[in-house]
C-alpha positions in Angstrom: 47.4 213.0 -48.7 49.1 216.2 -47.7 52.5 214.7 -48.6 51.2 213.7 -52.1 49.8 217.2 -52.6 53.1 218.9 -51.6 55.0 216.6 -53.9 52.8 217.4 -56.9 53.0 221.2 -56.3 56.7 221.4 -55.5 57.8 219.0 -58.3 55.9 221.2 -60.7 58.9 223.5 -60.6 61.1 221.0 -62.3 58.9 218.6 -64.2 58.8 219.5 -67.9 60.0 218.7 -71.3 63.2 219.7 -73.0 63.7 219.5 -76.7 61.5 217.6 -79.1 62.4 215.2 -81.9 58.9 214.0 -82.9 56.4 215.9 -85.0 53.7 217.3 -82.9 50.1 216.5 -83.9 47.2 218.8 -82.8 43.6 218.0 -83.8 42.0 221.1 -85.3 38.7 220.7 -83.4 40.4 220.2 -80.1 42.7 223.2 -80.7 39.7 225.5 -81.4 38.0 224.4 -78.2 41.1 225.0 -76.1 42.0 228.3 -77.8 38.4 229.5 -77.2 38.7 228.7 -73.5 42.1 230.4 -73.3 40.8 233.5 -75.0 37.8 233.6 -72.6 39.9 233.4 -69.5 42.4 236.0 -70.8 39.5 238.4 -71.5 38.7 238.5 -67.8 40.2 240.8 -65.2 40.6 237.8 -63.0 39.2 234.3 -62.4 38.4 232.2 -59.4 37.9 228.4 -59.2 36.8 226.3 -56.3 37.6 222.7 -56.9 38.1 219.3 -55.5 41.5 217.6 -55.8 41.8 213.8 -55.9 44.7 211.5 -56.0 45.0 207.7 -56.4 46.4 204.9 -58.5 45.2 202.7 -61.4 42.5 205.3 -62.2 40.9 205.0 -58.7 40.7 208.1 -56.5 41.5 207.3 -52.9 40.6 210.6 -51.3 39.6 214.2 -52.3 40.3 217.5 -50.7 39.0 221.0 -51.5 41.1 223.7 -53.2 40.9 227.2 -54.5 42.6 228.9 -57.4 42.9 232.6 -58.3 44.4 234.0 -61.5 44.9 237.5 -62.9 47.0 237.7 -66.1 50.1 235.7 -65.5 49.8 235.8 -61.7 48.1 233.1 -59.7 47.5 231.6 -56.3 46.7 228.0 -55.7 45.8 226.5 -52.3 45.1 222.8 -51.3 45.0 221.9 -47.6 48.2 223.2 -45.9 50.0 223.9 -49.2 49.9 227.1 -51.1 51.6 228.2 -54.3 51.9 231.9 -55.4 53.3 233.2 -58.7 53.8 237.0 -58.5 54.8 237.3 -62.1 58.5 236.8 -61.4 58.9 234.0 -58.8 57.0 230.9 -57.6 56.5 230.5 -53.9 55.6 227.1 -52.5 54.4 227.5 -48.9 53.8 224.6 -46.6 52.2 225.8 -43.4 52.3 222.4 -41.6 56.1 222.0 -42.1 56.7 225.8 -41.9 58.7 225.8 -45.2 58.8 228.0 -48.2 60.5 227.1 -51.5 61.2 230.0 -53.9 62.2 229.6 -57.6 62.0 231.3 -60.9 60.0 229.6 -63.7 62.5 228.2 -66.2 60.3 227.8 -69.3 60.0 224.0 -68.9 58.1 224.1 -65.6 54.5 222.9 -65.4 52.0 223.6 -62.6 49.2 221.1 -61.9 46.4 223.7 -61.9 42.9 224.0 -63.4 44.2 225.8 -66.5 47.9 225.2 -66.9 47.5 222.8 -69.8 45.7 225.5 -71.8 49.1 227.0 -72.5 51.5 224.1 -72.2 49.7 221.9 -74.8 50.8 224.2 -77.6 54.4 222.9 -77.4 54.5 219.9 -75.2 51.6 217.6 -76.3 49.9 215.8 -79.1 46.2 216.7 -78.9 43.2 214.6 -80.0 39.4 215.2 -79.7 37.8 212.1 -78.1 34.1 213.1 -78.4 31.5 213.9 -75.7 31.3 212.7 -72.1 28.9 213.5 -69.3 30.8 215.1 -66.4 28.7 216.0 -63.4 25.7 216.7 -65.6 27.6 218.6 -68.2 27.8 217.3 -71.8 31.5 218.0 -71.9 34.0 217.8 -74.8 36.7 215.3 -74.1 40.2 216.1 -75.2 43.3 213.9 -74.7 46.9 215.2 -74.4 49.8 212.9 -74.9 53.4 214.1 -74.2 55.5 214.6 -77.3 58.5 213.5 -75.2 58.6 211.5 -72.0 58.0 213.8 -69.0 56.6 211.3 -66.4 53.0 211.8 -67.7 51.3 209.1 -69.7 48.4 211.3 -70.8 46.1 214.2 -69.6 42.3 214.3 -70.0 40.6 217.6 -70.3 36.8 217.9 -70.0 35.4 221.2 -71.3 32.1 223.0 -71.3 32.4 224.5 -74.8 29.1 226.5 -74.5 30.4 228.4 -71.5 34.1 228.1 -72.6 35.1 226.8 -69.2 37.1 223.9 -67.9 35.0 221.3 -66.0 37.6 218.6 -65.1 41.2 217.7 -65.6 42.8 214.3 -65.1 46.6 213.7 -65.1 47.7 210.1 -65.5 51.3 209.2 -64.7 53.5 206.5 -66.2 53.7 205.0 -62.7 49.9 204.6 -62.8 49.3 207.5 -60.4 46.3 209.7 -61.2 45.5 213.2 -60.0 42.2 214.9 -60.7 40.9 218.5 -60.4 37.1 218.8 -60.7 35.9 222.4 -60.8 32.9 223.1 -58.5 32.5 226.8 -58.7 33.7 229.6 -61.1 33.7 233.3 -60.6 35.3 236.1 -62.7 36.1 239.9 -62.5 36.0 240.1 -58.7 37.4 242.9 -56.6 40.5 241.1 -55.3 42.8 242.3 -52.5 45.9 244.1 -53.8 48.1 241.7 -52.0 46.5 238.6 -53.4 49.5 237.6 -55.5 52.2 239.0 -53.2 54.5 237.0 -51.0 54.9 238.9 -47.8 58.1 237.5 -46.2 57.2 239.2 -42.8 54.4 236.7 -42.4 56.8 233.8 -42.5 59.6 234.8 -40.1 59.7 231.4 -38.4 59.7 229.5 -41.7 62.6 227.8 -43.4 62.9 229.7 -46.7 64.9 228.0 -49.5 65.8 229.8 -52.8 66.3 227.3 -55.6 
């Protein structure tokens, strides 16, 4: 499980789409829902999610692990098991505590992080968007939105489940062309907390014994 998580997080630095030749199609209802959620998150000083991360194949989740996600403006911190990712507004730091490795890279405009809210921004250029109706997700009558890549990027489709009344994400499913599936289900949401000033800072002194690689 930990190797799968590390692969998903680290590969997020390079997986993306480059150049489009097909006309993008975005359903108006789905767009309004996603834009309302995006505006809601952006209006907050910061946001926090506690979630479960699951991975499997053929739509079946083999195992789930807890994760946490903090965001403030463009900065974020994501942690699942022994793997942590920090974006300080300039560079992305992937930290693997078990292997004692840190990978550092600058986002290149085509990167895509598998996080609770990354698709709220990437859908605008990278995906065709359709509204699929309502679906009950953990007791929430959620709006179901499907994203299909405009150009092949290894992803077959992405399902977003949204609580439109609260303007919050409930669940995200990413289905790969290789039949892999990764799921984030949000369990807890908080906003406008008093966060530590170093929340989104990578302190190199804490990782003196780690192998640090700049990409």
